Residue frames as a rotation matrix with the C-alpha (Angstrom) as fourth column:
MET 1
-0.684 0.257 -0.683 8.67
-0.622 -0.694 0.362 -43.78
-0.381 0.673 0.634 34.83
LYS 2
-0.802 0.371 -0.469 7.09
-0.092 0.699 0.709 -47.03
0.591 0.612 -0.526 33.60
SER 3
-0.627 0.561 -0.541 5.00
0.774 0.367 -0.517 -47.24
-0.091 -0.742 -0.664 36.79
PHE 4
-0.560 0.390 -0.731 3.78
-0.083 -0.905 -0.418 -43.67
-0.825 -0.173 0.539 36.28
SER 5
-0.745 0.245 -0.621 2.78
-0.660 -0.134 0.739 -44.45
0.097 0.960 0.262 32.67
LEU 6
-0.734 0.490 -0.470 0.85
0.370 0.869 0.327 -47.56
0.569 0.066 -0.820 33.72
SER 7
-0.558 0.527 -0.642 -0.91
0.645 -0.212 -0.734 -45.59
-0.523 -0.823 -0.221 36.45
LEU 8
-0.619 0.283 -0.733 -1.82
-0.463 -0.885 0.048 -42.89
-0.635 0.369 0.679 33.96
ILE 9
-0.778 0.333 -0.532 -3.18
-0.379 0.427 0.821 -45.46
0.500 0.841 -0.206 31.50
ALA 10
-0.666 0.541 -0.514 -5.20
0.710 0.671 -0.214 -47.13
0.229 -0.508 -0.831 34.26
PHE 11
-0.585 0.425 -0.691 -6.60
0.227 -0.732 -0.642 -43.73
-0.779 -0.532 0.331 35.29
PHE 12
-0.661 0.313 -0.682 -7.69
-0.719 -0.525 0.456 -42.96
-0.215 0.792 0.572 31.72
CYS 13
-0.784 0.389 -0.484 -9.29
0.066 0.827 0.558 -46.42
0.617 0.406 -0.674 31.38
VAL 14
-0.581 0.575 -0.576 -11.30
0.772 0.164 -0.614 -45.87
-0.259 -0.801 -0.539 34.58
CYS 15
-0.563 0.349 -0.749 -12.36
-0.205 -0.937 -0.283 -42.39
-0.801 -0.006 0.599 33.38
ALA 16
-0.775 0.257 -0.577 -13.40
-0.587 0.045 0.809 -43.76
0.233 0.965 0.116 29.98
SER 17
-0.731 0.508 -0.456 -15.44
0.512 0.850 0.126 -46.48
0.451 -0.142 -0.881 31.68
LEU 18
-0.514 0.533 -0.672 -17.20
0.568 -0.376 -0.732 -43.95
-0.642 -0.758 -0.110 33.93
PHE 19
-0.628 0.269 -0.730 -17.97
-0.561 -0.807 0.185 -41.68
-0.540 0.526 0.658 30.98
ALA 20
-0.815 0.333 -0.474 -19.41
-0.223 0.575 0.787 -44.67
0.535 0.748 -0.394 29.08
GLN 21
-0.608 0.608 -0.510 -21.63
0.792 0.504 -0.344 -45.53
0.048 -0.613 -0.788 32.07
ASP 22
-0.505 0.391 -0.769 -22.78
0.124 -0.849 -0.514 -41.91
-0.854 -0.355 0.380 32.31
GLU 23
-0.780 0.184 -0.599 -23.56
-0.623 -0.331 0.709 -41.90
-0.068 0.925 0.373 28.59
ILE 24
-0.744 0.529 -0.408 -25.71
0.322 0.819 0.474 -45.04
0.585 0.221 -0.780 28.95
LEU 25
-0.467 0.578 -0.670 -27.55
0.788 -0.072 -0.611 -43.57
-0.401 -0.813 -0.422 31.95
TYR 26
-0.631 0.207 -0.747 -28.11
-0.287 -0.958 -0.023 -40.31
-0.720 0.200 0.664 30.07
LYS 27
-0.835 0.316 -0.451 -29.53
-0.403 0.207 0.891 -42.21
0.375 0.926 -0.046 27.08
ASN 28
-0.622 0.613 -0.488 -31.83
0.667 0.741 0.080 -44.32
0.410 -0.276 -0.869 29.26
ALA 29
-0.438 0.443 -0.782 -33.05
0.551 -0.556 -0.623 -41.28
-0.711 -0.703 -0.001 31.20
SER 30
-0.782 0.119 -0.612 -33.61
-0.475 -0.749 0.462 -39.41
-0.403 0.652 0.642 27.91
VAL 31
-0.759 0.542 -0.361 -35.79
0.017 0.571 0.821 -42.23
0.651 0.617 -0.443 26.58
LEU 32
-0.521 0.563 -0.642 -37.70
0.853 0.322 -0.410 -42.32
-0.024 -0.761 -0.648 29.89
PHE 33
-0.243 0.379 -0.893 -38.47
0.383 -0.808 -0.448 -38.58
-0.891 -0.450 0.052 29.80
GLU 34
-0.916 -0.337 0.217 -38.72
0.327 -0.314 0.891 -38.09
-0.232 0.888 0.398 26.01
ASN 35
-0.440 0.818 0.371 -42.53
0.521 -0.104 0.847 -37.72
0.731 0.566 -0.381 25.84
SER 36
0.417 0.566 -0.711 -42.97
0.909 -0.249 0.335 -35.57
0.013 -0.786 -0.618 28.93
PHE 37
0.254 -0.300 0.920 -42.51
0.109 -0.936 -0.335 -31.89
0.961 0.185 -0.205 29.72
SER 38
0.680 -0.123 -0.722 -40.32
0.730 0.198 0.654 -31.58
0.062 -0.973 0.224 32.79
THR 39
0.806 -0.413 0.424 -38.22
-0.359 -0.911 -0.204 -28.80
0.470 0.012 -0.882 34.28
LEU 40
0.840 -0.505 0.198 -35.80
0.075 0.470 0.879 -31.26
-0.537 -0.724 0.433 35.91
SER 41
0.206 -0.870 -0.449 -32.11
-0.924 -0.324 0.204 -31.06
-0.323 0.372 -0.870 35.10
ASN 42
0.326 -0.177 -0.929 -30.41
-0.562 0.754 -0.341 -33.92
0.760 0.633 0.146 33.25
ALA 43
-0.761 -0.648 0.008 -28.70
-0.359 0.411 -0.838 -34.94
0.540 -0.641 -0.546 36.51
GLU 44
-0.476 0.673 0.566 -32.09
-0.726 0.063 -0.685 -35.16
-0.497 -0.737 0.459 38.26
LYS 45
0.511 0.658 -0.554 -33.54
-0.857 0.443 -0.264 -37.19
0.072 0.609 0.790 35.38
ILE 46
-0.135 -0.644 -0.753 -30.63
-0.389 0.733 -0.558 -39.62
0.911 0.218 -0.349 35.62
GLU 47
-0.879 -0.160 0.450 -31.11
-0.473 0.167 -0.865 -39.84
0.063 -0.973 -0.223 39.41
ILE 48
0.008 0.969 0.247 -34.80
-0.860 0.133 -0.493 -40.62
-0.511 -0.209 0.834 38.92
PHE 49
0.406 0.089 -0.910 -34.04
-0.721 0.643 -0.259 -43.19
0.562 0.761 0.325 36.23
LYS 50
-0.633 -0.717 -0.293 -31.71
-0.342 0.598 -0.725 -44.99
0.695 -0.358 -0.624 38.65
LEU 51
-0.733 0.381 0.563 -34.47
-0.593 0.046 -0.804 -45.05
-0.332 -0.923 0.192 41.30
THR 52
0.159 0.909 -0.385 -37.03
-0.987 0.148 -0.060 -46.65
0.003 0.390 0.921 38.98
GLY 53
-0.180 -0.277 0.944 -35.28
-0.336 0.919 0.206 -50.00
-0.925 -0.280 -0.258 38.71
PHE 54
0.865 0.503 -0.005 -35.95
-0.137 0.226 -0.965 -49.98
-0.484 0.835 0.264 34.98
GLU 55
-0.409 -0.892 0.192 -33.61
0.152 0.141 0.978 -51.12
-0.900 0.429 0.078 32.22
LEU 56
-0.006 0.342 -0.940 -33.96
-0.870 -0.465 -0.163 -50.05
-0.493 0.817 0.300 28.62
ALA 57
0.530 0.300 0.793 -35.24
0.037 0.926 -0.375 -52.96
-0.847 0.228 0.480 26.49
ALA 58
-0.368 -0.727 0.580 -33.49
0.577 0.311 0.755 -54.14
-0.729 0.612 0.305 23.34
ASN 59
0.172 0.519 0.837 -35.96
0.975 -0.214 -0.067 -52.19
0.144 0.827 -0.543 21.18
GLU 60
-0.757 -0.641 -0.128 -34.70
0.652 -0.727 -0.216 -48.98
0.046 -0.247 0.968 22.89
SER 61
-0.566 0.610 0.554 -38.21
-0.282 -0.775 0.566 -47.58
0.774 0.164 0.611 23.33
GLN 62
0.648 0.759 -0.059 -39.62
-0.254 0.288 0.923 -49.74
0.718 -0.583 0.379 26.15
PHE 63
-0.270 -0.700 0.660 -38.36
-0.885 -0.089 -0.457 -50.86
0.379 -0.708 -0.596 29.55
TYR 64
0.371 0.355 -0.858 -38.28
0.152 0.888 0.434 -53.87
0.916 -0.291 0.275 31.84
LEU 65
0.863 -0.031 0.504 -37.69
-0.493 -0.269 0.828 -54.33
0.110 -0.963 -0.247 35.57
SER 66
0.017 -0.971 -0.239 -34.02
-0.752 0.145 -0.643 -55.01
0.659 0.191 -0.728 36.28
ASP 67
-0.651 -0.277 0.706 -34.87
-0.730 0.485 -0.482 -57.22
-0.209 -0.829 -0.518 39.28
ASP 68
0.197 0.743 0.639 -37.44
-0.254 0.668 -0.699 -59.32
-0.947 -0.025 0.321 37.35
PRO 69
-0.748 -0.656 -0.100 -35.85
-0.262 0.154 0.953 -61.07
-0.610 0.739 -0.287 34.36
ASP 70
-0.339 0.699 0.630 -39.26
0.782 0.582 -0.225 -62.30
-0.524 0.416 -0.743 33.11
THR 71
0.572 0.619 -0.539 -40.17
0.266 -0.761 -0.592 -58.73
-0.776 0.195 -0.599 32.17
ALA 72
-0.367 -0.772 -0.520 -37.19
-0.382 -0.385 0.840 -58.50
-0.848 0.507 -0.153 29.76
ASP 73
-0.868 0.087 0.490 -39.06
0.426 0.638 0.642 -60.84
-0.257 0.766 -0.590 27.39
ASP 74
0.072 0.940 0.333 -42.20
0.941 -0.175 0.290 -58.70
0.331 0.292 -0.897 27.63
PRO 75
-0.846 -0.486 -0.218 -41.06
0.532 -0.792 -0.298 -55.06
-0.028 -0.368 0.929 27.94
PHE 76
0.180 0.953 -0.242 -43.55
0.952 -0.231 -0.199 -52.35
-0.246 -0.194 -0.950 28.78
ASP 77
0.010 -0.046 0.999 -44.29
0.472 -0.880 -0.045 -48.75
0.882 0.472 0.013 27.86
VAL 78
-0.346 -0.171 -0.922 -43.68
0.911 -0.296 -0.287 -46.00
-0.224 -0.940 0.258 30.40
LYS 79
0.286 0.450 0.846 -45.47
0.530 -0.810 0.251 -42.70
0.798 0.377 -0.470 30.81
VAL 80
-0.616 -0.543 -0.570 -43.76
0.786 -0.372 -0.494 -39.96
0.056 -0.752 0.656 32.86
LEU 81
0.348 0.826 0.443 -46.14
0.625 -0.557 0.547 -37.42
0.699 0.087 -0.710 34.39
PRO 82
-0.771 -0.637 -0.007 -44.47
0.458 -0.547 -0.700 -34.39
0.442 -0.543 0.714 36.02
LEU 83
0.414 0.904 -0.106 -46.53
0.661 -0.219 0.717 -32.74
0.625 -0.368 -0.688 38.78
ASP 84
-0.800 -0.499 0.334 -46.31
0.001 -0.556 -0.831 -30.08
0.600 -0.664 0.445 41.46
LEU 85
-0.172 0.839 -0.517 -48.85
0.647 0.492 0.583 -31.37
0.743 -0.234 -0.627 43.95
ASN 86
0.276 0.262 -0.925 -48.29
0.929 -0.320 0.186 -28.78
-0.247 -0.910 -0.331 46.68
ASP 87
0.794 0.123 0.595 -47.39
0.429 -0.807 -0.406 -25.81
0.431 0.578 -0.693 44.46
ASP 88
0.739 -0.585 -0.335 -43.91
0.151 -0.340 0.928 -25.41
-0.657 -0.736 -0.162 45.99
GLY 89
0.620 -0.484 -0.618 -42.05
-0.775 -0.502 -0.384 -25.21
-0.124 0.717 -0.686 42.67
THR 90
-0.548 -0.779 0.305 -40.47
-0.721 0.624 0.302 -28.66
-0.425 -0.054 -0.903 43.10
GLU 91
-0.003 0.555 -0.832 -41.55
-0.869 0.410 0.277 -31.33
0.495 0.724 0.480 40.64
GLU 92
-0.116 0.068 0.991 -42.87
-0.466 0.877 -0.115 -34.63
-0.877 -0.475 -0.070 41.78
ILE 93
-0.527 -0.121 -0.841 -42.68
-0.837 0.248 0.488 -37.32
0.150 0.961 -0.232 39.10
ALA 94
0.262 0.626 0.734 -45.37
-0.502 0.738 -0.451 -39.96
-0.824 -0.250 0.508 38.61
ILE 95
-0.634 -0.473 -0.611 -44.47
-0.772 0.352 0.529 -42.86
-0.035 0.807 -0.589 36.35
GLU 96
0.474 0.791 0.388 -47.12
-0.636 0.612 -0.471 -45.21
-0.609 -0.024 0.793 34.99
TYR 97
-0.442 -0.669 -0.597 -45.73
-0.890 0.408 0.203 -48.44
0.108 0.621 -0.776 33.61
GLY 98
-0.549 0.020 0.836 -46.45
-0.418 0.859 -0.296 -52.05
-0.724 -0.512 -0.463 33.07
ASN 99
-0.253 0.530 -0.809 -48.35
-0.771 0.395 0.500 -54.80
0.585 0.750 0.309 31.39
ASN 100
0.763 0.646 -0.020 -49.79
-0.505 0.616 0.604 -58.11
0.402 -0.451 0.797 32.56
THR 101
0.357 -0.712 -0.604 -46.31
0.482 0.695 -0.534 -59.58
0.800 -0.100 0.591 33.07
SER 102
-0.655 -0.740 0.150 -45.02
0.300 -0.437 -0.848 -56.77
0.693 -0.511 0.508 35.30
SER 103
-0.807 0.375 0.456 -48.27
-0.570 -0.694 -0.439 -55.55
0.152 -0.614 0.774 36.89
GLY 104
-0.832 0.487 0.266 -50.59
0.283 0.784 -0.552 -58.53
-0.478 -0.384 -0.790 36.89
ILE 105
-0.199 0.870 0.451 -54.27
0.977 0.214 0.016 -58.25
-0.083 0.444 -0.892 36.08
ALA 106
0.397 0.308 -0.864 -54.24
0.366 -0.917 -0.159 -54.48
-0.842 -0.253 -0.477 36.76
GLY 107
0.537 -0.217 0.816 -51.94
0.842 0.070 -0.535 -54.08
0.059 0.974 0.220 33.75
LYS 108
0.258 -0.436 0.862 -50.43
0.112 -0.873 -0.475 -50.89
0.960 0.219 -0.177 35.15
SER 109
0.259 -0.263 -0.930 -48.34
0.965 0.037 0.258 -49.87
-0.033 -0.964 0.263 38.14
THR 110
0.689 -0.014 0.725 -47.45
0.149 -0.976 -0.161 -46.37
0.709 0.219 -0.670 39.32
LEU 111
-0.191 -0.771 -0.607 -44.38
0.971 -0.059 -0.230 -44.89
0.142 -0.634 0.761 40.97
LEU 112
0.877 0.272 0.396 -44.44
0.222 -0.961 0.167 -41.49
0.426 -0.059 -0.903 42.63
ILE 113
-0.040 -0.969 -0.243 -41.00
0.939 0.046 -0.340 -39.96
0.341 -0.242 0.909 43.09
VAL 114
0.851 0.424 0.310 -40.91
0.233 -0.833 0.501 -37.13
0.471 -0.355 -0.808 45.61
LYS 115
-0.307 -0.912 0.273 -38.16
0.089 -0.313 -0.946 -35.01
0.948 -0.266 0.177 47.15
ASP 116
0.332 0.382 -0.862 -38.18
0.871 0.226 0.435 -35.28
0.362 -0.896 -0.258 50.92
MET 117
0.985 0.124 -0.116 -37.47
0.164 -0.872 0.462 -32.46
-0.044 -0.474 -0.879 53.38
GLU 118
0.315 -0.945 -0.090 -33.73
0.111 -0.057 0.992 -33.13
-0.943 -0.323 0.087 53.04
GLY 119
0.257 -0.155 -0.954 -33.83
-0.831 -0.539 -0.136 -32.73
-0.494 0.828 -0.267 49.25
ASN 120
-0.823 -0.527 0.211 -33.42
-0.380 0.788 0.484 -36.44
-0.421 0.319 -0.849 48.43
TYR 121
-0.159 0.768 -0.621 -35.64
-0.898 0.149 0.414 -38.20
0.411 0.623 0.665 45.93
GLY 122
-0.752 0.009 0.660 -37.53
-0.363 0.829 -0.425 -41.22
-0.551 -0.559 -0.620 47.16
VAL 123
-0.746 0.485 -0.457 -39.74
-0.279 0.395 0.875 -43.77
0.605 0.780 -0.159 45.43
ASN 124
-0.565 0.675 0.474 -43.28
-0.555 0.114 -0.824 -44.32
-0.610 -0.729 0.311 46.63
PHE 125
0.528 0.848 0.043 -45.76
-0.633 0.427 -0.645 -47.01
-0.566 0.313 0.763 45.58
GLY 126
-0.455 -0.721 -0.522 -44.53
-0.890 0.348 0.295 -49.08
-0.031 0.599 -0.800 42.61
PHE 127
-0.800 0.286 0.528 -47.26
0.163 0.949 -0.268 -51.68
-0.578 -0.128 -0.806 42.80
PRO 128
-0.697 0.538 0.475 -50.32
0.626 0.132 0.769 -52.30
0.351 0.832 -0.429 40.59
GLY 129
0.225 0.856 -0.466 -52.89
0.909 -0.357 -0.218 -49.53
-0.352 -0.374 -0.858 40.56
THR 130
-0.158 -0.196 0.968 -53.34
0.606 -0.793 -0.062 -45.90
0.779 0.577 0.244 39.63
LEU 131
-0.713 -0.213 -0.668 -53.09
0.683 -0.426 -0.593 -42.85
-0.158 -0.879 0.449 41.87
VAL 132
0.207 0.773 0.600 -55.90
0.578 -0.591 0.563 -40.44
0.790 0.230 -0.569 42.68
PHE 133
-0.820 -0.573 0.020 -55.14
0.367 -0.551 -0.750 -37.32
0.440 -0.607 0.661 44.71
LEU 134
0.183 0.904 -0.386 -57.47
0.905 -0.002 0.426 -36.18
0.385 -0.427 -0.818 47.49
ASN 135
0.886 0.338 -0.319 -58.06
0.449 -0.797 0.404 -32.55
-0.118 -0.501 -0.857 48.46
ILE 136
-0.044 -0.933 0.357 -55.01
0.938 -0.161 -0.307 -31.02
0.344 0.321 0.882 46.75
ASN 137
0.962 0.250 -0.109 -53.93
0.273 -0.904 0.328 -27.80
-0.017 -0.346 -0.938 48.46
PRO 138
0.565 -0.779 0.272 -50.79
-0.072 -0.375 -0.924 -25.62
0.822 0.503 -0.268 48.32
PHE 139
0.451 -0.361 0.816 -49.64
-0.870 -0.383 0.312 -26.39
0.200 -0.850 -0.487 51.86
THR 140
-0.154 -0.467 0.871 -48.85
-0.620 0.732 0.283 -30.09
-0.770 -0.496 -0.402 51.86
LEU 141
-0.868 -0.085 -0.489 -48.62
-0.441 0.588 0.679 -33.12
0.230 0.805 -0.548 49.63
PRO 142
0.003 0.996 0.084 -52.12
-0.961 -0.020 0.277 -34.57
0.278 -0.082 0.957 49.25
ASP 143
-0.149 0.118 0.982 -53.43
-0.417 0.893 -0.171 -37.86
-0.896 -0.435 -0.084 50.52
ILE 144
-0.525 -0.111 -0.844 -53.47
-0.843 0.207 0.497 -40.47
0.120 0.972 -0.202 47.79
LEU 145
0.423 0.669 0.612 -55.95
-0.541 0.728 -0.422 -43.18
-0.727 -0.152 0.669 46.98
VAL 146
-0.755 -0.625 -0.201 -54.53
-0.564 0.461 0.685 -46.15
-0.335 0.630 -0.701 45.11
ARG 147
0.380 0.910 -0.168 -57.14
-0.849 0.271 -0.454 -47.52
-0.367 0.315 0.875 42.73
ASN 148
-0.801 -0.524 -0.291 -56.74
-0.595 0.751 0.286 -51.22
0.068 0.402 -0.913 42.13
ARG 149
-0.242 0.745 -0.622 -58.92
-0.382 0.516 0.767 -54.28
0.892 0.423 0.160 41.97
GLN 150
-0.775 -0.050 -0.630 -59.04
0.510 0.539 -0.670 -54.84
0.373 -0.841 -0.392 45.73
PRO 151
0.304 0.953 -0.015 -62.11
0.750 -0.230 0.620 -53.95
0.587 -0.199 -0.784 47.81
GLY 152
0.662 0.013 -0.749 -62.15
0.589 -0.627 0.510 -50.61
-0.463 -0.779 -0.422 49.61
PHE 153
0.713 -0.419 0.562 -59.94
0.210 -0.637 -0.742 -47.65
0.669 0.647 -0.366 48.98
PRO 154
0.315 -0.674 -0.668 -56.56
0.937 0.111 0.330 -47.56
-0.148 -0.730 0.667 50.74
ILE 155
0.915 -0.012 0.402 -55.53
0.058 -0.985 -0.162 -43.98
0.398 0.172 -0.901 51.54
TRP 156
0.163 -0.949 -0.268 -51.86
0.961 0.214 -0.174 -43.05
0.222 -0.230 0.948 51.84
ARG 157
0.988 0.155 -0.009 -50.53
0.150 -0.939 0.310 -39.97
0.040 -0.307 -0.951 53.65
TRP 158
0.258 -0.925 0.279 -47.18
0.222 -0.225 -0.949 -38.13
0.940 0.307 0.147 53.32
ASN 159
0.810 -0.004 -0.586 -45.17
0.586 0.030 0.810 -38.02
0.014 -1.000 0.027 56.57
GLY 160
0.779 -0.550 -0.301 -42.41
-0.463 -0.828 0.315 -35.67
-0.422 -0.106 -0.900 55.34
MET 161
-0.337 -0.934 0.118 -40.21
-0.643 0.320 0.696 -38.49
-0.688 0.158 -0.708 54.09
THR 162
-0.990 0.055 -0.133 -42.46
-0.053 0.723 0.689 -41.03
0.134 0.689 -0.712 52.40
TYR 163
-0.116 0.993 0.008 -46.09
-0.861 -0.104 0.498 -42.05
0.496 0.051 0.867 51.85
ASN 164
-0.990 -0.102 0.093 -47.52
-0.137 0.820 -0.556 -44.55
-0.019 -0.564 -0.826 54.37
ILE 165
-0.391 0.901 -0.186 -50.86
0.486 0.374 0.790 -46.31
0.782 0.218 -0.584 54.54
HIS 166
-0.858 0.115 0.500 -53.21
-0.401 -0.758 -0.514 -44.08
0.320 -0.642 0.697 56.56
GLU 167
-0.444 0.771 0.456 -56.70
-0.370 0.305 -0.877 -45.54
-0.816 -0.559 0.150 56.47
GLN 168
-0.855 0.290 0.430 -59.26
0.514 0.589 0.623 -47.37
-0.073 0.754 -0.653 54.36
PHE 169
-0.675 0.663 -0.325 -62.18
-0.604 -0.749 -0.274 -45.44
-0.424 0.011 0.905 52.82
ASP 170
-0.364 0.658 0.659 -65.55
0.669 0.677 -0.306 -46.69
-0.648 0.329 -0.687 51.67
ASN 171
-0.416 0.241 0.877 -67.61
0.820 -0.316 0.476 -45.21
0.392 0.918 -0.066 48.83
LYS 172
0.649 0.754 -0.100 -69.62
0.713 -0.557 0.427 -42.96
0.266 -0.349 -0.899 51.19
LYS 173
0.481 -0.549 -0.684 -66.55
0.392 -0.564 0.727 -41.28
-0.785 -0.618 -0.056 52.69
LEU 174
-0.544 -0.730 0.415 -64.85
0.669 -0.079 0.739 -41.05
-0.506 0.679 0.531 49.31
SER 175
0.029 0.646 0.763 -67.86
0.935 -0.288 0.208 -39.28
0.354 0.707 -0.612 47.77
LYS 176
0.883 0.299 -0.362 -67.27
0.438 -0.802 0.407 -36.32
-0.169 -0.518 -0.839 50.14
MET 177
0.043 -0.963 -0.264 -63.66
0.444 -0.218 0.869 -35.85
-0.895 -0.155 0.419 49.00
ARG 178
0.752 0.017 -0.659 -62.42
-0.522 -0.595 -0.611 -33.56
-0.402 0.804 -0.438 46.23
ILE 179
0.368 -0.605 0.706 -60.55
0.399 0.788 0.468 -35.93
-0.840 0.109 0.532 43.92
THR 180
0.476 -0.334 -0.814 -58.03
-0.800 -0.548 -0.243 -35.18
-0.365 0.767 -0.528 41.16
TYR 181
0.927 -0.144 0.347 -56.96
0.252 0.923 -0.291 -37.88
-0.278 0.358 0.892 38.74
LEU 182
0.117 -0.993 -0.019 -53.27
0.492 0.041 0.869 -38.27
-0.862 -0.111 0.494 37.95
THR 183
-0.306 -0.241 0.921 -53.62
0.952 -0.107 0.288 -37.28
0.029 0.965 0.262 34.29
ASP 184
0.663 0.602 0.445 -55.60
0.562 -0.793 0.235 -34.15
0.494 0.094 -0.864 35.24
ALA 185
0.786 -0.455 -0.418 -52.96
0.189 -0.467 0.864 -33.10
-0.588 -0.758 -0.281 37.78
ASN 186
-0.217 -0.896 0.387 -50.28
0.704 0.131 0.698 -33.58
-0.676 0.424 0.602 35.10
LYS 187
-0.003 0.280 0.960 -52.20
0.916 -0.384 0.115 -31.55
0.401 0.880 -0.255 32.50
SER 188
0.920 0.392 -0.023 -52.79
0.358 -0.814 0.457 -28.73
0.160 -0.429 -0.889 34.96
TYR 189
0.461 -0.830 -0.313 -49.11
0.247 -0.219 0.944 -28.61
-0.852 -0.512 0.104 35.91
THR 190
-0.294 -0.597 0.747 -47.89
0.871 0.155 0.467 -28.79
-0.395 0.787 0.474 32.30
VAL 191
0.397 0.525 0.753 -50.15
0.767 -0.640 0.042 -25.89
0.504 0.561 -0.657 31.24
LYS 192
0.966 -0.026 -0.258 -48.94
0.162 -0.715 0.680 -23.80
-0.203 -0.698 -0.687 34.18
VAL 193
0.192 -0.981 -0.034 -45.24
0.368 0.039 0.929 -24.47
-0.910 -0.191 0.368 33.46
LYS 194
-0.230 -0.274 0.934 -45.51
0.963 0.070 0.258 -23.80
-0.136 0.959 0.248 29.72
LYS 195
0.791 0.597 0.134 -46.97
0.608 -0.791 -0.063 -20.31
0.068 0.132 -0.989 30.30
């Protein structure tokens, strides 16, 4: 009987610990998404928060990179930008974040979190620069130009699972493309969803 009681107590302690962890993750994900309009479920928001590698800073309004302790002393703001780049009804999530400590001279990095063909979220990019979408259409995820301070324009293409470097563009080739800035794609999606 004593063994059963100890097992029951241990079980309740483990459950309490798991619920506490879930509560922390829910709080962190809530802060991450608090200024954005997203149709994602709370479970999806928590999943995305886990993928970012962010930790909530002591001020409880900014974040730092969990794998870079230097950023804890200089936390950064985060902007979540929900999108539907191929008009399939599944949100992609762009996250702009950073400062000079986390993102260098660019001051901003961008993550793009996309569901693959198997329904799993994956993180793309996550390095300094901003995203510009090329020739958005409803049939596929668009090619992406990453604007940063390096010469040329690296173009990334979706392969069904992740974005990979595709080619380098110059100004002449880029001028022939139909470009959509990240903030414009977010505004367009938000207006459509709120209708």
